[in-house]
C-alpha positions as CSV (number, residue, x, y, z in Angstrom):
1,M,18.5,54.9,40.3
2,R,21.2,53.6,37.9
3,T,20.3,50.2,36.2
4,F,23.3,48.1,34.9
5,L,22.7,45.5,32.2
6,F,25.1,42.6,32.1
7,R,25.1,40.7,29.1
8,M,27.4,37.6,28.3
9,L,28.8,36.4,25.1
10,L,29.9,32.6,25.0
11,K,31.8,31.5,22.0
12,I,32.7,27.7,21.8
13,F,35.2,26.5,19.1
14,F,35.5,23.0,17.9
15,V,39.1,22.4,16.4
16,A,39.2,19.5,14.0
17,L,42.3,17.4,14.6
18,P,43.8,15.3,11.6
19,V,43.0,11.6,12.1
20,A,45.8,9.4,13.1
21,N,46.2,5.6,13.1
22,S,45.1,5.6,16.8
23,L,41.4,5.8,17.6
24,F,39.9,9.5,17.6
25,A,36.4,10.6,18.3
26,A,34.9,13.9,17.6
27,G,32.9,14.3,20.8
28,T,29.3,16.0,21.3
29,P,27.2,15.0,18.7
30,A,26.5,17.4,15.7
31,G,23.4,19.4,16.4
32,T,23.3,19.3,19.9
33,V,21.9,22.6,21.5
34,I,24.0,24.1,24.3
35,T,22.5,26.6,26.3
36,S,24.2,29.0,28.6
37,R,22.7,31.5,31.2
38,A,24.3,34.1,33.4
39,I,22.4,35.4,36.4
40,V,23.4,38.7,38.0
41,R,22.0,39.8,41.4
42,Y,22.4,43.4,42.9
43,T,21.0,45.6,45.4
44,S,20.3,49.5,44.5
45,S,21.3,52.4,46.6
46,T,17.8,52.6,47.7
47,G,17.7,49.1,49.2
48,G,16.1,47.5,46.1
49,H,16.9,43.8,45.1
50,Y,17.3,43.0,41.5
51,T,18.1,40.1,39.4
52,V,19.2,40.4,35.8
53,T,19.7,37.2,33.5
54,S,21.0,36.7,30.0
55,E,20.9,33.6,28.1
56,V,22.7,32.4,24.9
57,Q,22.4,29.2,22.7
58,M,24.7,27.5,20.2
59,I,24.3,24.3,18.1
60,V,27.4,22.0,18.1
61,E,29.1,21.9,14.5
62,Q,29.7,18.6,13.0
63,I,33.5,17.3,12.9
64,A,34.3,14.7,10.5
65,A,36.6,11.9,12.0
66,A,37.0,8.1,10.9
67,N,39.3,5.3,12.1
68,L,40.3,1.9,10.6
69,T,41.2,-1.0,12.4
70,P,43.5,-2.6,12.3
71,A,45.6,-0.1,11.0
72,S,48.1,-2.4,9.6
73,Q,47.9,-6.1,8.6
74,R,50.5,-8.5,7.2
75,T,50.0,-11.8,5.8
76,T,51.1,-14.5,3.1
77,A,49.4,-14.7,-0.6
78,H,49.1,-17.3,-3.1
79,V,49.3,-17.0,-6.9
80,G,45.9,-17.3,-8.5
81,N,43.9,-16.8,-5.1
82,F,42.9,-13.8,-3.4
83,T,44.3,-12.2,-0.2
84,V,41.6,-11.0,2.1
85,F,42.0,-8.3,4.8
86,P,39.1,-7.9,7.2
87,L,38.6,-4.0,8.5
88,T,36.3,-2.2,10.6
89,L,35.3,1.5,9.6
90,I,34.3,3.6,12.6
91,N,32.5,6.8,12.2
92,S,34.5,8.7,15.0
93,G,33.0,12.1,14.1
94,N,29.9,13.5,15.7
95,G,27.3,13.3,13.1
96,T,26.2,11.0,10.4
97,D,28.9,10.6,7.3
98,N,29.6,8.9,4.1
99,F,33.2,7.7,3.3
100,T,34.6,7.0,0.0
101,F,36.9,3.9,-0.4
102,N,40.4,4.4,-2.1
103,S,43.1,2.0,-2.6
104,T,46.5,2.1,-4.1
105,S,48.6,-1.2,-4.7
106,S,52.2,-1.0,-5.0
107,T,52.2,-4.0,-7.6
108,G,49.4,-2.8,-9.3
109,R,46.8,-5.5,-8.2
110,D,43.0,-5.5,-8.5
111,V,41.6,-4.5,-5.3
112,A,37.8,-4.7,-4.3
113,V,35.9,-4.0,-1.3
114,F,32.7,-6.0,0.0
115,K,30.7,-5.3,3.0
116,D,30.4,-8.0,5.4
117,A,26.6,-8.6,4.5
118,D,26.1,-11.6,6.4
119,G,27.9,-10.5,9.5
120,S,29.8,-13.9,9.5
121,G,33.2,-12.5,9.9
122,S,34.6,-14.1,6.9
123,L,34.3,-13.1,3.0
124,T,31.6,-15.5,1.7
125,Q,29.6,-15.8,-1.6
126,Q,26.9,-13.9,-0.1
127,D,29.1,-10.9,0.5
128,T,30.7,-11.3,-3.2
129,L,27.2,-11.6,-4.9
130,A,26.1,-8.5,-3.2
131,G,28.8,-6.7,-5.2
132,R,31.7,-4.4,-4.8
133,V,31.3,-1.2,-2.5
134,T,32.8,2.0,-3.3
135,S,31.7,3.8,-0.1
136,S,30.2,3.2,3.2
137,G,26.8,4.8,2.5
138,A,25.1,6.8,5.3
139,L,27.0,6.0,8.7
140,A,25.8,7.6,12.1
141,E,28.2,9.0,14.4
142,D,29.9,6.3,16.7
143,S,28.7,3.5,14.3
144,T,30.8,0.7,12.6
145,M,30.9,-0.9,9.2
146,K,32.5,-4.2,8.6
147,I,34.2,-4.6,5.3
148,F,36.5,-6.9,3.4
149,V,39.4,-5.7,1.1
150,R,40.1,-8.3,-1.4
151,I,43.3,-8.1,-3.5
152,T,43.8,-10.6,-6.5
153,V,47.1,-12.1,-7.1
154,P,47.9,-13.1,-10.2
155,D,48.3,-16.9,-11.5
156,D,52.1,-16.4,-12.0
157,E,54.4,-18.5,-10.2
158,A,57.3,-16.0,-11.1
159,L,55.7,-13.6,-8.3
160,N,57.5,-16.1,-5.6
161,N,58.2,-13.9,-2.8
162,Q,56.9,-10.7,-4.2
163,I,55.7,-8.1,-1.5
164,D,52.6,-6.1,-2.3
165,N,51.9,-2.9,0.1
166,T,48.6,-1.6,-0.5
167,S,47.1,1.5,1.0
168,F,43.4,1.5,1.8
169,T,41.8,4.9,2.5
170,A,38.4,5.9,3.5
171,V,37.6,9.7,3.1
172,S,35.0,11.7,4.8
173,K,32.4,13.2,2.1
174,F,31.3,15.7,4.6
175,D,34.9,16.9,4.9
176,T,37.4,15.4,2.4
177,I,40.7,16.5,4.1
178,R,39.6,13.9,6.9
179,S,40.5,10.4,6.2
180,A,41.5,7.0,7.8
181,V,44.3,4.9,6.3
182,A,45.0,0.9,6.6
183,S,48.5,-0.2,5.3
184,L,47.9,-3.9,3.9
185,H,51.1,-5.8,3.4
186,S,51.4,-9.5,1.5
187,T,54.2,-11.6,0.5
188,V,53.5,-14.2,-2.2
189,H,54.6,-17.9,-1.3
190,S,54.5,-20.2,-4.2
191,P,56.0,-23.6,-5.2
192,I,57.9,-23.7,-8.0
193,I,58.7,-26.8,-10.1
194,H,60.6,-26.8,-13.4
195,L,60.7,-29.8,-15.4
196,Q,62.6,-28.6,-18.6
197,S,65.5,-31.0,-18.0
198,A,64.2,-33.3,-15.3
199,L,63.7,-36.4,-17.5
200,S,66.5,-38.7,-18.6
201,V,66.9,-42.2,-20.0
202,D,70.0,-44.2,-19.2
203,N,70.3,-45.9,-22.8
204,P,68.9,-43.5,-25.6
205,S,70.1,-46.2,-28.1
206,P,68.9,-49.5,-26.9
207,T,69.0,-53.0,-28.5
208,V,65.5,-54.7,-28.1
209,P,64.4,-55.9,-25.9
210,G,66.0,-53.7,-23.5
211,P,65.4,-52.8,-20.6
212,V,65.4,-49.2,-20.8
213,T,65.2,-47.0,-17.2
214,F,63.5,-43.5,-17.4
215,A,64.4,-41.3,-14.2
216,L,62.7,-38.1,-13.4
217,S,64.3,-35.7,-10.9
218,F,63.3,-32.3,-9.9
219,T,63.3,-29.8,-7.0
220,N,60.6,-27.3,-5.6
221,T,62.7,-23.9,-5.8
222,G,59.6,-22.1,-4.4
223,S,59.0,-21.1,-0.9
224,D,55.7,-23.0,-0.4
225,S,55.0,-26.5,-0.6
226,A,53.4,-28.4,-3.7
227,T,50.6,-30.7,-2.1
228,H,48.9,-33.6,-3.4
229,L,51.6,-34.0,-5.9
230,V,50.9,-37.0,-8.4
231,V,53.5,-38.1,-11.1
232,T,52.2,-39.9,-14.0
233,E,53.9,-41.9,-17.0
234,K,51.7,-42.9,-19.9
235,L,53.5,-45.8,-21.3
236,D,54.1,-46.2,-24.9
237,S,52.4,-49.0,-26.7
238,R,55.8,-50.5,-27.7
239,F,56.8,-50.5,-23.8
240,S,56.2,-53.2,-21.4
241,F,56.4,-52.4,-17.6
242,V,59.1,-54.1,-15.7
243,S,59.3,-52.3,-12.4
244,A,59.3,-48.8,-10.7
245,T,61.3,-46.9,-7.7
246,G,59.8,-44.3,-5.3
247,G,56.5,-45.9,-5.1
248,G,55.4,-46.1,-8.6
249,V,52.5,-48.4,-9.4
250,L,51.3,-49.7,-12.6
251,T,47.5,-48.8,-13.1
252,G,45.5,-50.6,-16.0
253,T,48.0,-51.8,-18.6
254,D,49.7,-48.2,-19.7
255,S,49.8,-45.9,-16.9
256,V,52.4,-45.7,-13.7
257,V,51.4,-43.5,-11.0
258,W,53.2,-42.1,-8.0
259,N,51.3,-40.5,-5.3
260,S,53.9,-38.5,-3.6
261,G,52.1,-36.3,-1.1
262,S,53.6,-32.9,-0.2
263,L,56.8,-31.6,-1.5
264,G,58.1,-28.8,0.8
265,A,60.2,-25.7,0.0
266,G,63.6,-26.8,-1.3
267,A,62.9,-30.6,-1.3
268,S,63.4,-32.7,-4.1
269,L,62.0,-35.9,-5.7
270,A,63.3,-38.7,-7.8
271,V,61.5,-41.3,-9.4
272,S,62.1,-44.0,-12.2
273,F,60.6,-46.9,-14.1
274,T,62.1,-49.5,-16.2
275,V,60.6,-51.1,-19.4
276,N,61.3,-53.7,-22.1
277,L,60.8,-52.9,-25.8
278,A,58.7,-54.7,-28.3
279,T,60.9,-57.2,-30.3
280,N,59.3,-56.1,-33.7
281,I,60.3,-52.4,-33.6
282,P,62.4,-51.7,-36.9
283,T,65.8,-50.1,-36.3
284,G,66.1,-46.4,-36.3
285,T,62.6,-46.2,-34.8
286,V,62.6,-42.9,-32.7
287,I,60.3,-43.3,-29.5
288,S,59.7,-40.1,-27.6
289,D,58.6,-40.1,-23.9
290,S,57.6,-37.2,-21.3
291,M,55.9,-37.6,-17.8
292,N,53.4,-35.2,-16.0
293,V,53.6,-33.7,-12.7
294,A,50.4,-32.1,-11.1
295,F,50.2,-30.5,-7.6
296,N,48.3,-28.0,-5.7
297,D,49.4,-24.6,-5.4
298,G,47.6,-22.6,-2.9
299,T,43.9,-23.5,-4.2
300,L,45.0,-24.0,-7.8
301,R,45.6,-27.4,-9.3
302,R,48.7,-27.2,-11.7
303,S,49.6,-30.0,-14.5
304,K,53.2,-29.6,-16.0
305,A,54.8,-31.7,-18.6
306,S,58.3,-32.6,-18.5
307,N,61.0,-32.2,-21.3
308,S,61.0,-35.2,-23.7
309,V,63.8,-37.8,-24.2
310,S,64.0,-40.0,-27.3
311,L,65.1,-43.7,-28.2
312,S,66.5,-44.6,-31.3
313,V,65.8,-48.5,-31.2
314,I,68.5,-50.9,-32.5
315,S,67.2,-54.3,-33.6
316,A,69.5,-57.3,-34.3
317,H,72.0,-57.4,-37.1
318,E,73.2,-54.0,-37.2
319,I,76.1,-52.9,-39.3
320,V,76.7,-49.3,-37.9
321,S,76.6,-48.2,-34.3
322,V,76.8,-44.8,-33.2
323,S,77.4,-43.3,-29.8
324,P,76.4,-41.5,-27.6
325,Q,72.9,-41.8,-28.9
326,S,71.7,-38.7,-27.3
327,A,73.4,-35.5,-25.8
328,S,72.1,-32.2,-24.4
329,I,73.9,-28.8,-24.3
330,A,72.8,-25.7,-23.0
331,K,74.1,-22.3,-24.6
332,E,73.6,-18.8,-25.2
333,P,72.9,-17.0,-28.6
334,L,75.9,-16.8,-31.1
335,D,77.4,-19.3,-29.1
336,T,79.0,-22.2,-31.0
337,V,77.7,-25.7,-30.2
338,V,79.7,-28.8,-31.0
339,Y,78.5,-32.4,-30.6
340,G,81.0,-35.2,-30.5
341,M,79.7,-38.8,-32.0
342,M,81.9,-42.0,-32.8
343,I,80.5,-44.1,-35.5
344,K,81.5,-47.6,-36.0
345,N,81.3,-50.1,-38.7
346,I,80.4,-53.5,-37.2
347,G,79.4,-54.8,-40.4
348,A,81.6,-57.6,-42.4
349,S,82.8,-55.4,-45.0
350,S,83.9,-51.8,-45.9
351,D,81.2,-49.2,-46.5
352,V,80.7,-45.7,-47.5
353,I,78.7,-43.8,-44.5
354,E,76.6,-40.9,-45.4
355,V,75.9,-37.9,-43.0
356,S,73.0,-36.0,-42.6
357,S,70.9,-33.9,-40.0
358,A,67.4,-32.7,-39.4
359,S,66.9,-29.8,-37.1
360,S,63.6,-28.6,-35.7
361,R,64.7,-25.1,-35.8
362,A,66.4,-25.2,-39.2
363,L,69.8,-24.9,-37.8
364,V,72.7,-25.6,-40.4
365,W,75.4,-28.1,-39.0
366,K,78.8,-28.4,-40.5
367,F,80.6,-32.0,-40.0
368,Y,84.3,-32.5,-39.0
369,R,86.5,-35.6,-38.9
370,D,87.8,-35.4,-35.2
371,A,91.6,-36.1,-36.2
372,N,93.2,-35.8,-32.8
373,L,90.3,-37.5,-31.0
374,N,90.3,-35.0,-28.5
375,G,86.6,-34.0,-28.7
376,V,87.2,-30.3,-29.4
377,L,86.7,-28.7,-32.8
378,D,90.2,-27.3,-33.7
379,A,92.6,-26.4,-36.5
380,S,93.7,-30.2,-37.1
381,D,89.9,-31.3,-37.6
382,L,88.9,-31.8,-41.2
383,L,85.7,-30.6,-42.8
384,L,83.6,-33.5,-44.3
385,T,83.1,-33.5,-47.8
386,N,81.1,-35.4,-50.5
387,T,83.4,-38.1,-51.7
388,N,80.9,-40.3,-53.6
389,G,78.7,-38.3,-55.6
390,F,75.7,-38.9,-53.3
391,A,73.6,-36.1,-51.8
392,G,75.2,-34.5,-48.8
393,V,78.7,-35.3,-47.1
394,D,80.0,-38.5,-46.2
395,L,82.6,-40.4,-44.1
396,G,84.2,-41.9,-47.0
397,S,85.0,-45.7,-46.9
398,V,85.0,-47.0,-43.4
399,A,86.7,-50.5,-43.1
400,S,84.9,-53.3,-41.0
401,G,85.6,-52.8,-37.3
402,D,87.0,-49.3,-37.7
403,S,85.6,-46.1,-36.0
404,V,85.5,-42.4,-36.9
405,H,84.9,-39.5,-34.6
406,V,82.7,-36.9,-35.9
407,L,82.1,-33.2,-34.7
408,A,78.8,-31.5,-35.5
409,M,79.0,-27.8,-35.3
410,T,76.6,-24.9,-35.7
411,T,76.2,-21.3,-34.5
412,L,73.3,-20.6,-32.5
413,P,70.8,-17.9,-33.5
414,M,69.3,-14.9,-31.8
415,V,66.1,-15.8,-29.8
416,S,63.5,-14.0,-27.5
417,V,62.4,-16.8,-25.6
418,D,64.5,-18.3,-22.7
419,Q,65.3,-22.1,-23.1
420,T,64.2,-22.4,-26.8
421,T,64.9,-25.9,-27.5
422,D,66.4,-27.2,-30.7
423,T,66.3,-31.2,-31.7
424,T,68.6,-32.3,-34.2
425,T,68.5,-36.0,-35.4
426,F,72.0,-36.9,-36.8
427,T,71.7,-39.7,-39.3
428,F,74.4,-42.2,-40.4
429,T,73.7,-44.3,-43.3
430,P,75.6,-47.3,-44.9
431,V,75.7,-47.1,-48.5
432,S,75.3,-50.7,-49.2
433,R,72.1,-50.9,-46.9
434,P,70.3,-47.6,-46.2
435,E,67.6,-49.3,-44.2
436,K,70.3,-50.1,-41.8
437,F,70.8,-46.3,-40.9
438,R,71.8,-45.1,-37.1
439,S,70.9,-41.8,-35.5
440,S,72.1,-39.8,-32.6
441,T,70.1,-36.6,-31.2
442,G,71.3,-33.4,-30.0
443,I,69.0,-31.5,-27.8
444,T,70.2,-28.0,-27.6
445,S,68.7,-25.2,-25.0
446,I,69.1,-21.4,-26.1
447,N,69.2,-19.5,-22.9
448,I,68.8,-15.8,-22.2
449,P,68.4,-13.8,-19.2
450,V,64.8,-12.7,-18.2
451,I,64.9,-9.5,-16.4
452,S,62.2,-8.0,-14.2
453,L,62.2,-4.5,-12.5
454,Q,59.7,-3.4,-9.8
455,L,59.8,0.4,-8.6
456,S,58.1,1.2,-5.6
457,Y,58.0,3.9,-2.8
458,F,57.0,3.9,1.0
459,P,54.9,5.2,2.6
460,A,52.5,4.0,-0.1
461,V,50.0,6.5,0.2
462,P,48.5,8.7,-2.7
463,Q,49.1,11.9,-1.1
464,L,52.1,13.2,1.0
465,P,52.6,16.7,2.3
466,A,55.7,18.7,1.4
467,G,58.8,18.1,3.7
468,S,57.9,14.3,3.7
469,E,60.7,11.6,3.5
470,V,59.9,9.1,0.8
471,H,61.8,5.6,0.6
472,Y,62.3,4.5,-3.1
473,S,62.9,0.6,-3.6
474,I,63.9,-0.9,-6.9
475,Q,63.8,-4.7,-6.9
476,Y,65.4,-6.6,-9.6
477,S,65.5,-10.2,-10.8
478,N,67.0,-12.4,-13.4
479,T,64.6,-15.5,-13.7
480,G,66.2,-16.6,-17.0
481,H,68.8,-19.2,-17.6
482,A,71.7,-17.0,-18.7
483,S,73.7,-14.4,-17.1
484,A,73.1,-10.8,-17.7
485,S,76.6,-8.5,-18.0
486,D,77.2,-4.9,-16.9
487,F,73.9,-4.7,-15.3
488,Q,73.1,-0.9,-14.2
489,I,70.3,0.7,-12.6
490,S,69.3,4.5,-13.2
491,D,66.7,6.4,-11.3
492,P,66.4,10.0,-12.0
493,V,64.8,11.8,-8.7
494,P,61.5,13.5,-9.5
495,D,61.5,17.4,-10.2
496,S,59.3,17.8,-7.0
497,A,61.7,15.9,-5.0
498,E,65.3,16.2,-3.5
499,Y,67.6,13.4,-3.0
500,V,69.0,12.5,0.5
501,A,73.0,12.3,0.3
502,N,74.6,9.1,1.2
503,S,71.2,7.0,1.5
504,V,71.7,4.1,-1.3
505,L,71.1,0.6,0.2
506,W,71.8,-2.5,-1.7
507,T,70.4,-5.9,-0.7
508,T,71.8,-9.0,-2.5
509,G,72.1,-12.6,-1.3
510,G,70.3,-11.8,1.8
511,Q,72.8,-9.2,3.0
512,S,72.4,-5.4,2.9
513,F,75.2,-2.9,2.0
514,S,75.2,0.9,2.4
515,F,77.2,3.4,0.2
516,N,78.4,6.8,0.2
517,D,77.4,8.7,-2.8
518,N,80.0,8.3,-5.7
519,E,81.9,5.5,-3.9
520,G,82.0,1.9,-5.1
521,P,79.0,1.0,-7.4
522,V,77.1,4.2,-6.9
523,L,77.2,7.2,-8.8
524,I,74.9,10.3,-8.3
525,S,74.8,12.5,-11.5
526,E,72.9,15.3,-12.5
527,S,70.1,15.8,-15.5
528,A,70.1,19.1,-17.5
529,S,67.6,20.3,-15.1
530,R,70.1,19.9,-12.2
531,N,68.0,17.1,-10.6
532,K,70.0,14.3,-9.2
533,I,70.1,10.7,-11.0
534,V,70.7,7.6,-8.8
535,N,73.1,5.2,-10.9
536,F,74.2,1.8,-9.6
537,T,76.4,-0.7,-11.2
538,V,75.5,-4.4,-10.1
539,G,77.8,-6.0,-12.8
540,A,77.1,-9.5,-13.5
541,L,73.7,-10.8,-12.8
542,P,73.6,-14.7,-13.0
543,P,70.3,-16.6,-13.0
544,A,68.0,-17.2,-10.2
545,T,69.5,-13.8,-8.7
546,T,67.5,-11.1,-7.2
547,G,68.4,-7.8,-5.4
548,K,67.3,-4.3,-4.4
549,V,68.4,-0.9,-4.8
550,E,66.9,1.7,-2.4
551,F,67.4,5.3,-1.5
552,R,65.4,8.2,0.0
553,A,64.3,11.3,-1.3
554,K,62.5,14.5,0.4
555,I,59.6,16.3,-1.2
556,K,60.5,19.9,-1.9
């Protein structure tokens, strides 16, 4: 009798698939014992009946898998605040695992992760007091963990409209090539209120008792509302309140307050108030005034002071008049600045009038007689000199009732701060009565461009496989008050990447334009190592201008 032994070999292979953005589960729990038994029954040639069995066992191998939901989120951010993204981490593997948290912010912001300690679904003080977490800890298969990704937005209103792309990754400690990724996108919305030249005065050289009217006007140039806006004027002790427009109310004896509510993006506000002057103010007294604007920016309370305007007070019985009493000019470094003034002898007799200046930034001024009365410094105008031996230059003898037109000229210095301001007081003093001097004020703003540049790429993940296509974005802006000329951008393509031909895209003024290589503003050159360099010529970049240059490259 022949005996046949049948044996069965059973092999089960588990293939770990990469984790995608859609939900994925690894299946049968790790450690599960799977038993397989084969049975053979047969009859021998002699008529005997036999049964042969063979049994094998196997243990299911652990496979790592994870999901983050939602896989992508978009929201609005506010400066000086936190942007919070709720996420759910799911251990979709078939065994207990521990996931390490990593994040990359395209704008370099601080990213913190907190566990939903109290299970409220909102980031609370209890969650933050529990401290940041860098991993999930032991997480059983098919279990979930609720977390918050908190991104800090700096307190800088210049970030208005900035986009941040943060990539958040949960990496398996059991199998570090397995991970889940969530893409978190936010755009900063902020109110922007500039008050550098918002305040003006109707008569900078008033005769007592006035009246004098101050006006404040500004626009919210940001993309979000300024809420709980309050404008305040602290009255000088030499002012007496007369009236106010725009809902201004006198509080106490020395403050005017406007509770203006909310000022939306693009909206403007204009208020004014009128005062009288004390009758005992001496001639030539300079009184400066500025106003304050406070408002909520997201959750922050901001307070800003306006520019300062000055009055040069005139009392009765003057013998010299000067007009205008105040003027302002905005120029750029190395530009020539010229202020025109008319000086009149309103006394009863001829007088020599001395000319002097006092500059807050030590600017050196030259004075000319405007011979042709055109208000422009030209070859016919005469440089003033010292005619009477007193210190400084003078107008010579000016007959009673006569006027002299004077041009004050200086060249502006180089500065490093946009809207650097110089205040110069031009003083005209009659020799016969020096105490009866009169002044005019020139307020000069020196403007320069302020350029910012932000390079980012998409997809914004820390690792990309060879052959992947990367989208580079170069965002630029001029937040200064002067134009930049011959503005050019150059971006060498990295050694490990290859430029995608004809992929340059330019966005400006809300419109996008595509260009072929070496056409229009696009020049594709090569480095010494034969890598491509993307060059783009923007040309002139006026103030408050933004733009973006994009191109694509492929990882070798």
